[in-house]
N, C-alpha and C positions, 0 to 999 in steps of 0.2 A: 112291195117288198126296192129293194134295188135295183136299178136301172146296174148293167154291166159293163157298160161305156161312160154310167161315171164312178163308176166302184176302182175302174182302170185308174181314168184322169183323177183322183182323189188319191189312189198308189201313186201316180206318177207327179203327185205334186210332192207328197209327204216325200219319194223317193229323194226326189228333187232337194228338197227344204232340204233334207242332213249333210248332200254331198256341198252346200254352200256354206251351213254349220261349222264340218271339222276344217273348210281352211282358215272362216273366221278366229276358231277354236285355236289353231297351229298359230296364228298370227298374234292370237291372243298370248296362247303358253308362248312364245319363243321374246314375244317383246316383256314379257313378266319376268323373266330368270331376269331380264338384264335389266328392268325397271327397278325389283329387287336387290341385283347387285348394286345399280347408280346408290340406290334408298341406303345398302348397308355401307358403298364408300361413304357419301353424306353424315352418318349417322358416325363412322368412326373419325374422322374430317372435324365431327361438331367433335366429340370425343375427346377428338388427342385438343383444338385448339383450348378445351376445357381444360385438360389437364397441365397444358402449357400456362395455362391465366394461373392457376393451381400456386402448380411447381410455381412462378412467380410469386406469388402471396403468397408460400409457407417460405420461400426463398424470401423474402422482402422480411415476415415476419420475426424470421431467425439471425438475420442481420442485427434487426431491430432490438432483438435480445442481446447478441451478443453487445451488441452497440453496451446496452442496458447495463451486462454483466461487466464487462468492463469499465465505464461510469463508475459502477458499482463499487470495484479492487480498488481504483483512483484515488474515490474519498478515502475508503480506508485505509489504505499505505497513506494519504495525506493526514489523514484525522492517527493511525500508530505513530509518523514524524512529529507530528504537533505535539503530540505526547510526553514521545522521549528529548526533543527538542525542552519542553519544560520542564519535567522532569532532569537533566543536564546543566539549566537554566538554577535551578533549586540546591542540584550537588556542589556545583561551583560556589552561588551565594552561598552554605553550608558552610562549604572549604576553604572561603575565602576567612570567613565569621571566626570557623578554626582555631585560621592559620593567624587571624588578627588576632584575640584571646592570649595563645601563644606568644606571641610576638611581645602581649604585653607585658603577659607574666613572666617571659626571657627578660625584658627590657626592667621590670622591676626586682627582676632575682639581678641581676646586672647591676643595675645603680646601687641597688644592697650588700654587694658585691663590695664594689667602691666605695659606698661610705666606711665598710667596713676596714678597708683594707690602710681609707684615707685614714680612720680611728685609732685602726693600731700600728700606724706610720707616722702624726702624732706623739703616740705617747709612746710609742719605740724612742723617739726624739728627745722627748723630751725625761724621758728616764735616760736617754743617753747626755742630756748637756747635764738631769742633777747627778746624776754621775764624774761626770765632767768637773763642772765645778765642788763638788767632795774634793776629789783628785786632787785636785787647784787648791783649796782650799786647805788641804790635807800640808800638799811640798808649798806653800806660803809658809803657812805654819811650820814646820820643820826648817823651813830657811828663815826663816829668821829665828828660832833657836839656833841655828846653827850661829847663827851671824850675832845673837845676841851673847853668845856664849866666848867667840872670839871676839867679842869688844869686851868685856866683862867677869 
């Protein structure tokens, strides 16, 4: 059997031990929420830093995409402008060629009209001279007839 004195000592030791344990548990319990909050704060800060880096990365990526889009729009605008300038140049050359052809045709027509006018003027002069010669000849003949009658 167990000695009642030993039993009491064992009970005392058991009673003393649990009294020490609750103080340690209270301290641990008090430290644990603080450590837990501190851990949460550290995690939140780490998440914040990570999010800030992600925002920076996304911003940079967005900036690069906007720059790329701008460059593409600028390239397209340059291409369209270049094509428009080439087309305008072609239209100008075609109009210039048409104008030159029209000028040559008009010049040729003017030359033909001039030549025709000169021919008609020369013909009219010749006919006028011939007619005047005929009139002169007839007048001279009449004058000689009158002179010959008067003499003879």
